[in-house]
N, C-alpha and C positions, 0 to 999 in steps of 0.2 A: 218085174216083180209085182205081184198083186197087192192091193191095199190091205187085204186080210193078213198076208204073210208079214207085212211090214208092221202091222199093229201087234203081232205076237212078240216083237222085240221090245215093246213098250212105247211110250210117247217120244222118247229121245231119238229113235230111228238110228241113222248112221252117225249121229254126233256123239254117241256114248263115250268113245275113246277120248275125244277132245276134252270133255269135261273132267275126266280122270287125270289127264295130263296137266290140266290147269291146277287141279288140287295138289298134285305132286309137286308142281313148281312152287306153289305157295308154301307147302310144308318144307321144301328144300330151302327156300328163302328165309324161313323162320328158324330153322335148325342150324344152318351154316354159320352164322356169327357165333353162336354158342360153342359149336365144335371148334371153330377157329380160336376162340378165347381159351378153351381148354388145352388145345395144342400149344399155344404160346405159353400158357402156365406150366405145362410139362417141360417145355424147353427151358424156361427160366429156372425151374426146380433142378433140372439136370446141370445147368450152368453153375448154380449156387453150390451144388454138391461137388462138382469138379473143382471149383475154386477152393472149397473147404479142404478137399484132399490135397491140393497143391500147396495151400497155405500151411497145413500141418507138416507136410514134407519140407517146406522151406524153413519152418521153425526148427525142425530137427537138424537140418543142414546148418543153420545159423548157430544152434547150440553146440553142435560138434565142432564148428570152427572156433567158437568162443572158448570151448574147453581146451582146445589145442593152443590158442593164442589169447590168453586172458587179457582183458582191457582193450582189445582192438575192436572198437565199436564200428569204425568205418569199414573194416574188412567183413565184419559180421553182417552189416547192412548190405554190402555188395553181394555176399553169398546168398542172402535171402532174396534180393532182387533178381539175381542171376538164376536162381532156382525157379522163380515164378515166370521167368522168360517173357516179361511184358504182358502176360495175360490179364493182370490186374495191377492197379497202382498201389504201391505199398505206402502205408502211413509213415510219415517221418519219425513218429515216436516209437516205432518198432525197431527191434534189433539192438537194444542197448546191451552192451557186454561189460559187465562189472569186472574189476581186477580182483579176482577171487584166488585165494591160495590153493595150492595143490591138495587134492583129496576132498575138496569141498564141492558141493553141487552149485552149478550156475544155471539160471533159468533165462531163456531168451523167448521173447514174445513177438510173434509176427502179427501185424494188424493190417487189414485191408478192407475196402468197401466195394460192394458189388451193386450196380444199379440194374434193377429188373428192366427187361425190354417191354414187357406187357404193361400198358398204362394203368390198368385196374389194380394190378399187384403192386405197382409203385405207389398208388394212392393208399392201398391198405397198409403198406409198410412205412409210409411216411417219407419215402425217399430211398436213398441207398441203404443197403443192408450191411451193417458193420460186422466184420468177422474177426475173431481173435483166436490165435492158436499158440499156446505156450509149449515149450519143450525144455526139459531139464537133463543135463548131463554132468558127470563128475569131471573136474579139471584134472588133467594129467600133467 
């Protein structure tokens, strides 16, 4: 290869691709943590949404049980915990079943806390996210 042909490619010569690869590596190193944080945030959001749906379903199941067995708080709490299937710890204050007369509505509230996996989201929320799901049914 003559010196004149080499000069046509510029001063970089054969090293042109190596400089571009270094730039790409630096860009990748800068963008990867941000993308990883966004991915973990999306996973946390999906987890909170899933727990929210499960908690609402557990509250409905507890209200149904309380409507059929008025005053049975232990059974109502067992139904709520059983419906959540250990996915989240249920607050001990949830699932109170009042002794309500027939034909009257009874409300059961399921309470749980979800701790985000992503550290920055946990810092933003101040710790676990407390979730409350009430459900009302008529006592039969």
